[in-house]
N, C-alpha and C positions, 0 to 999 in steps of 0.2 A: 591527506589524500582528497578528502571531501571538499575542503576549502579550495584546493587547486582546481578540482573538477568544476566547481561552481564559478570560480574566477575566470576560467578559460571558456566557459559556455556563454557566449554573449547573445545567443539566440533565445534563451529562456529567461523568464523573470522568476527567480526562486523565492519562495516564501519559507519562513521558519515556523515550525509548529511549537506549541507549548510543551510538547512531549519530547523534544530534542532531536528532530529530524527536519529535512528540507524537502520541498516539493514544488512542482510547477504543474499547471493545467495543460494537458494536451487538447482537451475539449471541455470548455466551461459553458454552462447554461445559466445565464444571469436571470432568466425568467422563472426558473424553478425556485421554490422556497423550502421545499421539504428536504430535510437532512435526516440521516439515520440517527435514531435515539436508542437508548437501552431498551431491549425487548423487541425491537423491530426485526422482522425477518428480511434480510437483504440477499440479493442474488448478484454475484459479481464474478469477474475473471481477473486473474493476476499472473504475473510471471516473476521470476527472480533472475537477476543478472549481476555479474560482477561489475565494478565501476568502469571497466574497460569496454563494457557492452556485451561480453560473451555470455551466452545463456547458460544458466545453472539448472533452472526448472522452467519449462515453457508453459505458456497459457494452455496449449493443447494437453500437456501432461496433467495439469491441474484440473482442466475441465471447468464446468460452471459450478460455482460453489454457492450453497445456501447456508446462511449463517445467522443465528439469532444474536443480535448485537449484545455483547458483554454478558451473555447468558449461556452460550454454547461451550462445550468443553472440547472444541475442535483444536487440532494442533496448528493453529495459526500463530505466526510470530506476533509479538506485541505491536510492531510497526504497522502491520496489515490491519490489526484490530483498531488501532488508533487512526490510521489513514482513512479507513472507510467512513468514519464519523465526520470527516472534513469534506466529503463529497455529497453532491445532490444526485438524484436519479438521472441517469444518462450521461454523467460526467466521467471523464477519464483524466487521471493525473499520474505523473511519474514521481516516485518518492525515492529519496536517498536516505537509507537507514544506516546509522552507525551500528557496529556489531552488537551492542547491547540491546538494540531494538530489533535485531534480526536473529541470527543463529548463535551469537555469542561464542562462548568457550567451546561448545560442542561442534559447531559447523554442521556440515551434511556429509556423511560418510561417502568417500570417493567422488564428491562433487565440489565441496567448498571447505576450505581449511578453517581453522579456529580464528576467532576475533577478526573477521573480514567484513567490512561494510559492503552493503549491496544496494542495488537499485531495483525498484519494482514498479511496473505500470499496472494500475488497477482501473478496471472499467466497471462502474457501479450500474448494473443493468436495471434493477428494480428495488424499491423499498415498499414493503407491506407493513404499514404501521400497526403497532400493538394497540389494542383497543383502549388501554389505559393511558396512552400518550396523547 
């Protein structure tokens, strides 16, 4: 399903992550050099959609998230945690996560079945660097 989606989407240039998902930039800032590292406090928004584009969880439902990179115990799927580290402050990207990087076997009760890949658009609003970085 993911390969077909990417093949049929001639408008975007998809990149492949080392973590096993695909993404493209909606808004990329080539002048920024600061990326999120372990311990940095990031502020971002994101949504979750099915591959057909139907919304599972909206950006409004999630609100603005504050997350300490790789040190918070928040209930973020691993794809979101990995995707944030690929963005610079002010950038927005859309990610295609296979089910094992998303909600896997459990899904989301009454919203998303089991073993379903998803797409998510993440907007990284700010990065507050950890003093040790």
